[in-house]
C-alpha positions as CSV (number, residue, x, y, z in Angstrom):
1,M,8.7,-53.5,88.4
2,A,7.3,-52.0,85.2
3,T,8.8,-48.8,83.9
4,V,6.3,-46.1,83.0
5,T,6.9,-44.3,79.7
6,L,6.3,-40.6,80.1
7,P,4.2,-39.0,77.3
8,R,5.8,-36.4,75.1
9,S,4.5,-33.0,75.8
10,P,2.0,-31.7,73.3
11,S,3.8,-29.9,70.5
12,P,2.5,-26.3,70.4
13,E,1.7,-25.5,66.7
14,R,2.3,-21.8,67.3
15,L,4.5,-19.3,65.6
16,S,6.0,-18.3,68.9
17,A,7.1,-21.9,69.4
18,W,8.6,-22.9,66.0
19,G,9.2,-19.3,64.6
20,P,12.6,-18.8,66.3
21,V,13.9,-22.2,65.0
22,A,12.6,-21.5,61.5
23,L,14.3,-18.0,61.7
24,A,17.6,-19.6,62.7
25,M,17.3,-22.1,59.8
26,F,16.6,-19.2,57.4
27,G,19.7,-17.3,58.7
28,V,21.9,-20.3,58.5
29,G,20.6,-21.0,54.9
30,W,21.4,-17.3,54.1
31,G,24.9,-17.7,55.4
32,A,25.5,-21.0,53.5
33,N,24.6,-19.6,50.1
34,Q,25.6,-15.9,50.3
35,F,28.9,-16.8,48.8
36,A,27.4,-18.2,45.5
37,S,26.8,-14.9,43.8
38,L,30.3,-13.6,44.7
39,L,32.2,-16.2,42.7
40,G,32.9,-13.9,39.8
41,L,33.9,-11.1,42.1
42,Y,36.4,-13.2,43.9
43,A,37.9,-14.4,40.6
44,D,38.3,-10.8,39.5
45,R,39.5,-9.2,42.7
46,L,41.7,-12.0,44.0
47,H,42.8,-13.2,40.6
48,L,41.5,-16.7,41.2
49,G,40.6,-19.2,38.4
50,G,37.2,-20.5,37.8
51,G,38.2,-23.9,39.1
52,E,39.4,-22.4,42.4
53,T,36.2,-20.5,43.1
54,R,34.1,-23.5,42.2
55,A,36.2,-25.6,44.5
56,M,35.6,-23.1,47.3
57,F,31.9,-23.4,46.5
58,G,31.9,-27.2,46.5
59,I,34.0,-27.8,49.6
60,Y,31.0,-26.7,51.5
61,A,29.4,-30.1,50.8
62,L,32.5,-31.8,52.3
63,G,31.9,-30.1,55.6
64,L,28.2,-30.8,55.4
65,V,28.7,-34.5,55.9
66,P,30.2,-34.4,59.5
67,G,27.7,-31.6,60.3
68,L,24.8,-33.8,59.4
69,A,26.3,-36.8,61.0
70,L,26.6,-34.9,64.3
71,G,23.4,-32.8,64.2
72,G,20.9,-35.6,63.4
73,P,21.8,-38.5,65.7
74,A,23.3,-36.3,68.5
75,S,20.2,-34.2,68.7
76,D,18.1,-37.3,69.0
77,R,20.1,-38.2,72.1
78,L,20.9,-34.8,73.6
79,G,18.0,-32.6,72.6
80,R,17.5,-30.1,69.8
81,R,18.4,-26.9,71.6
82,R,21.8,-28.2,72.8
83,L,22.9,-28.7,69.2
84,V,21.1,-25.9,67.3
85,V,21.9,-22.9,69.5
86,P,25.8,-23.2,69.5
87,F,26.0,-24.1,65.8
88,A,23.6,-21.3,64.8
89,S,25.9,-19.0,66.8
90,L,28.9,-20.3,64.9
91,S,27.3,-19.3,61.6
92,A,28.1,-15.7,62.4
93,L,31.7,-16.6,63.2
94,V,32.0,-18.4,59.9
95,T,30.8,-15.3,58.0
96,A,33.6,-13.3,59.8
97,V,36.1,-15.9,58.5
98,L,34.8,-15.4,54.9
99,M,35.1,-11.6,55.4
100,A,38.8,-12.1,56.4
101,G,39.2,-14.2,53.2
102,A,39.3,-10.9,51.2
103,A,42.8,-10.4,52.7
104,V,43.8,-14.1,53.1
105,P,42.2,-16.2,50.3
106,S,43.1,-19.5,51.9
107,L,40.6,-18.6,54.6
108,L,37.8,-18.9,52.0
109,Y,38.3,-22.6,51.9
110,A,38.3,-22.8,55.7
111,G,35.2,-20.6,55.9
112,R,33.3,-22.6,53.3
113,L,34.2,-25.9,54.9
114,A,33.1,-24.6,58.3
115,A,29.9,-23.3,56.7
116,G,29.1,-26.8,55.6
117,V,29.6,-28.2,59.1
118,V,27.4,-25.5,60.7
119,T,24.7,-25.8,58.1
120,G,24.5,-29.6,58.3
121,A,24.2,-29.6,62.1
122,V,21.5,-26.9,62.2
123,L,19.5,-28.3,59.3
124,A,19.4,-31.9,60.6
125,A,18.5,-31.0,64.2
126,G,16.4,-28.0,63.3
127,T,14.3,-29.9,60.8
128,A,13.4,-32.5,63.5
129,W,12.8,-29.6,66.1
130,V,10.4,-27.8,63.9
131,K,8.6,-31.0,63.0
132,E,8.1,-31.7,66.8
133,L,6.8,-28.2,67.4
134,A,4.6,-28.1,64.4
135,P,3.6,-31.7,63.6
136,R,1.2,-30.9,60.8
137,S,3.2,-28.3,58.9
138,G,6.8,-28.8,60.1
139,T,8.2,-30.2,56.9
140,R,6.7,-27.4,54.8
141,I,8.0,-24.8,57.3
142,T,11.5,-26.0,57.3
143,A,11.7,-26.4,53.5
144,L,10.4,-22.9,53.0
145,A,12.6,-21.3,55.6
146,V,15.8,-23.0,54.2
147,S,14.8,-22.2,50.6
148,A,14.1,-18.6,51.5
149,G,17.5,-18.2,53.2
150,F,19.3,-19.9,50.3
151,G,17.6,-17.5,47.8
152,A,17.7,-14.3,49.7
153,G,21.3,-14.6,50.8
154,P,22.9,-14.5,47.4
155,L,20.6,-11.9,46.1
156,A,21.2,-9.5,49.0
157,S,25.0,-10.1,48.9
158,A,25.0,-9.5,45.2
159,L,23.1,-6.2,45.4
160,V,25.3,-5.0,48.3
161,A,28.5,-6.0,46.4
162,Q,27.3,-4.4,43.2
163,W,26.7,-0.9,44.6
164,L,28.4,-0.5,48.0
165,P,32.1,0.0,48.6
166,H,34.4,-2.8,49.9
167,P,32.0,-5.4,48.5
168,L,33.9,-8.4,49.8
169,L,33.3,-7.1,53.3
170,T,29.9,-5.3,53.1
171,A,28.2,-8.2,51.3
172,Y,28.3,-10.3,54.5
173,V,27.0,-7.6,56.9
174,P,23.3,-8.5,56.4
175,H,23.9,-12.1,57.6
176,L,25.6,-10.9,60.7
177,L,22.6,-8.7,61.5
178,I,20.1,-11.6,60.9
179,M,22.0,-13.9,63.2
180,G,22.2,-11.2,65.8
181,V,18.4,-11.3,66.0
182,A,17.9,-15.0,65.5
183,V,20.2,-16.5,68.1
184,P,18.8,-14.7,71.2
185,L,15.3,-15.7,70.1
186,L,16.4,-19.3,69.6
187,V,17.6,-19.6,73.2
188,R,14.0,-19.3,74.4
189,A,12.4,-21.7,71.9
190,P,10.6,-24.6,73.6
191,E,11.7,-28.2,73.3
192,P,9.3,-31.1,73.7
193,D,10.1,-33.4,76.6
194,R,12.2,-36.5,75.7
195,P,10.2,-39.6,76.6
196,A,11.6,-42.2,78.9
197,T,11.9,-45.5,77.2
198,S,10.8,-48.7,78.9
199,P,12.2,-52.2,77.9
200,Q,8.9,-53.0,76.3
201,A,9.0,-49.7,74.3
202,A,12.5,-50.5,73.3
203,R,11.5,-53.9,72.0
204,T,8.6,-52.3,70.1
205,E,11.0,-49.8,68.5
206,A,13.5,-52.5,67.6
207,E,10.7,-54.5,66.0
208,A,9.4,-51.5,64.0
209,P,9.5,-51.9,60.2
210,D,12.9,-50.9,58.8
211,G,12.3,-48.1,56.3
212,R,15.9,-47.9,55.2
213,G,15.3,-50.2,52.2
214,E,12.4,-48.1,51.0
215,F,14.4,-44.9,51.6
216,W,17.2,-45.9,49.3
217,A,14.8,-47.2,46.7
218,A,12.2,-44.4,46.7
219,V,13.8,-41.3,48.3
220,A,17.6,-41.3,47.5
221,P,17.2,-41.4,43.7
222,V,15.1,-38.3,43.9
223,A,16.8,-36.3,46.7
224,I,20.2,-36.5,44.9
225,W,18.8,-34.2,42.2
226,S,17.8,-31.4,44.6
227,F,20.9,-29.3,44.0
228,T,22.9,-31.4,41.5
229,A,20.9,-29.8,38.7
230,P,19.9,-26.3,40.0
231,V,23.5,-25.3,40.9
232,N,24.3,-25.3,37.2
233,A,21.8,-22.5,36.7
234,F,23.5,-20.1,39.1
235,T,27.2,-21.2,39.3
236,V,28.1,-22.6,35.9
237,L,25.9,-20.9,33.3
238,P,26.4,-17.2,34.4
239,A,30.1,-17.5,33.6
240,E,29.1,-18.8,30.1
241,V,26.7,-16.1,29.0
242,P,28.0,-12.7,27.8
243,V,26.7,-10.3,30.5
244,H,29.0,-7.3,30.4
245,H,27.2,-4.9,32.7
246,L,26.1,-5.5,36.3
247,R,27.6,-9.0,36.3
248,I,27.4,-9.4,40.1
249,A,23.8,-8.3,40.2
250,Y,23.0,-10.7,37.3
251,A,24.6,-13.6,39.1
252,G,22.6,-12.8,42.3
253,L,19.4,-12.4,40.3
254,V,19.8,-15.8,38.6
255,T,20.5,-17.4,42.0
256,A,17.4,-15.8,43.5
257,V,15.3,-16.8,40.6
258,T,16.4,-20.4,40.9
259,L,15.7,-20.7,44.6
260,G,12.7,-18.3,44.5
261,S,11.1,-20.6,42.0
262,G,11.8,-23.5,44.4
263,M,10.0,-21.6,47.1
264,A,7.1,-20.8,44.8
265,A,6.8,-24.5,43.8
266,Q,6.7,-25.9,47.3
267,P,3.1,-24.9,48.2
268,F,1.9,-26.6,45.0
269,A,4.0,-29.6,45.8
270,R,2.6,-29.9,49.3
271,R,-1.0,-29.8,48.0
272,L,-0.2,-32.4,45.4
273,E,1.6,-34.5,48.0
274,A,-1.6,-34.7,50.1
275,R,-3.3,-36.6,47.3
276,H,-0.6,-38.1,45.1
277,P,2.8,-38.1,46.8
278,R,4.5,-40.2,44.1
279,L,3.4,-37.6,41.5
280,V,5.4,-35.0,43.4
281,A,8.6,-37.0,42.7
282,R,7.7,-37.6,39.1
283,T,7.0,-33.9,38.5
284,G,10.2,-32.9,40.2
285,L,12.3,-35.2,38.0
286,G,10.4,-34.2,34.9
287,L,11.2,-30.5,35.6
288,T,14.8,-31.5,36.3
289,T,15.1,-33.1,32.9
290,A,13.5,-30.2,31.1
291,G,15.6,-27.7,33.0
292,L,18.9,-29.4,32.1
293,V,17.8,-29.5,28.5
294,M,17.3,-25.7,28.7
295,A,20.7,-25.4,30.4
296,A,22.3,-27.2,27.5
297,L,20.6,-24.8,25.1
298,T,21.9,-21.9,27.2
299,A,25.5,-23.2,27.0
300,A,25.1,-23.7,23.2
301,S,23.6,-20.3,22.5
302,G,25.1,-18.1,25.2
303,M,21.7,-16.3,25.6
304,P,21.1,-14.8,29.1
305,A,17.3,-15.2,28.7
306,L,17.7,-18.9,28.4
307,N,19.8,-19.0,31.5
308,V,16.8,-17.4,33.4
309,A,14.4,-19.9,31.8
310,A,16.6,-22.8,33.0
311,A,16.8,-21.2,36.5
312,V,13.0,-21.2,36.7
313,L,12.6,-24.8,35.6
314,L,15.4,-26.1,37.8
315,G,14.3,-24.0,40.7
316,A,10.8,-25.4,40.5
317,A,12.3,-28.9,40.2
318,Y,14.2,-28.3,43.4
319,G,11.0,-27.3,45.2
320,F,9.2,-30.5,44.2
321,V,12.1,-32.8,44.8
322,L,12.9,-31.3,48.2
323,T,9.3,-31.4,49.3
324,Y,8.9,-35.1,48.3
325,S,12.2,-36.1,49.8
326,L,11.7,-34.6,53.3
327,G,8.0,-35.6,53.4
328,E,8.7,-39.2,52.3
329,A,11.6,-39.5,54.8
330,A,9.3,-38.4,57.6
331,R,6.6,-40.8,56.6
332,I,8.9,-43.9,56.5
333,A,11.1,-43.0,59.5
334,A,11.0,-45.5,62.4
335,P,10.7,-44.2,65.9
336,G,13.8,-42.2,66.8
337,E,15.0,-42.1,63.2
338,L,13.5,-38.8,62.0
339,A,16.6,-36.6,62.5
340,R,18.8,-39.4,61.1
341,L,16.9,-39.8,57.9
342,S,16.5,-36.0,57.6
343,A,20.3,-35.8,57.9
344,I,20.7,-38.4,55.1
345,V,18.3,-36.4,52.9
346,Y,20.2,-33.2,53.4
347,A,23.5,-35.0,52.7
348,L,22.1,-36.2,49.3
349,V,20.7,-32.8,48.6
350,Y,23.9,-30.9,49.2
351,A,26.1,-33.4,47.6
352,G,25.0,-31.5,44.5
353,M,27.3,-28.6,45.6
354,F,30.1,-30.6,44.1
355,T,28.6,-30.4,40.6
356,P,30.3,-27.2,39.5
357,L,33.7,-28.6,40.4
358,L,32.9,-31.9,38.7
359,V,31.7,-30.0,35.6
360,T,34.9,-27.9,35.5
361,A,37.0,-31.1,35.6
362,L,34.9,-32.8,32.9
363,T,35.0,-29.9,30.5
364,A,38.5,-31.0,29.7
365,L,36.9,-34.1,28.2
366,A,33.7,-32.9,26.7
367,P,31.9,-29.6,26.0
368,L,29.6,-28.1,28.5
369,T,26.6,-28.6,26.2
370,A,27.3,-32.3,26.1
371,L,27.7,-32.6,29.8
372,L,24.4,-30.9,30.5
373,G,22.7,-33.1,28.0
374,T,24.1,-36.1,29.7
375,G,22.8,-34.8,33.0
376,A,19.3,-34.5,31.4
377,A,19.5,-38.1,30.2
378,L,20.5,-39.3,33.7
379,A,17.6,-37.3,35.2
380,A,15.3,-39.0,32.7
381,L,16.6,-42.4,33.8
382,S,15.8,-41.5,37.4
383,L,12.3,-40.5,36.4
384,T,11.8,-43.8,34.7
385,W,13.1,-45.7,37.8
386,I,10.7,-43.9,40.1
387,W,7.8,-44.3,37.7
388,I,8.3,-48.1,37.5
389,R,9.7,-48.9,41.0
390,V,7.6,-46.6,43.2
């Protein structure tokens, strides 16, 4: 007897449908990056070395891998809400652990690792959820929501830490308030029906073109630069420029400029993507190359203004690269693979969080200017590959 495949419910492209999911992703992005502008403060208050604080920053990416591995495929099987709601709730608990790290520094490692797990699960499942609720604009919505959270979190935490008492505690309060609003709304967000799969549909899915080869050739060489280059602007360079007043606010400003530039670039990238998708990748890698050259000049001169210029270029590069990577992954995904490929994109994106720790280790072998110049050369090679191969 033939098995009838139930049609997926129409995805309501309404703010009331996708808004709570986007708000949760914004809040989780805020929580993931609020730590970035506090690195110098932790080094001063807790007498930590630069290598220790950058290790705390980078260990986030180590936790991201299992989070993405869980959030993407598991949400394909179990449903989006069953993954996103509990992990978004855990985001607030992770922030509480980071607050406790002011008294017990070892908890900062645990908090950052847990932040990676939580963020990976929410981003992988949430990206697919928003795409299902807003098929036409879901990729743009998720990219903007996450970028807004990444940029606003460190700016707010820096401003609070600069001017309010007990900065290593009060800097985290805004995130707790955001998640206190986001999670109750998320519980009521709709989830499209999961279709029943007939044997014939299963055969069709199995015979669908495999996009993994195209993914590794055309998406991975671009996605890996999403954070690998920009984190230098707001974690490495602020420690190299002689800013003697309002250092915490300056670090938060540079972080916000970097990720704010990424947000500003994404609408342009989306419009360009509609006509010339490959040009989005080329523009992103070109900006990455130029931004790393500017970063090398910043390290050589120690001029804060050049740090801001590098932040603008590298932030814009992030916007183009992320837009292309998520959009291209959605285009080539086989049936049932959207969350899985989105998870791989995010894993490549946030592998760049290890860059500050890698740079710290390599400065024992070569000056920072040379390392950043080498990064610019590698970005130029990636641009050449994409230009020829894609």
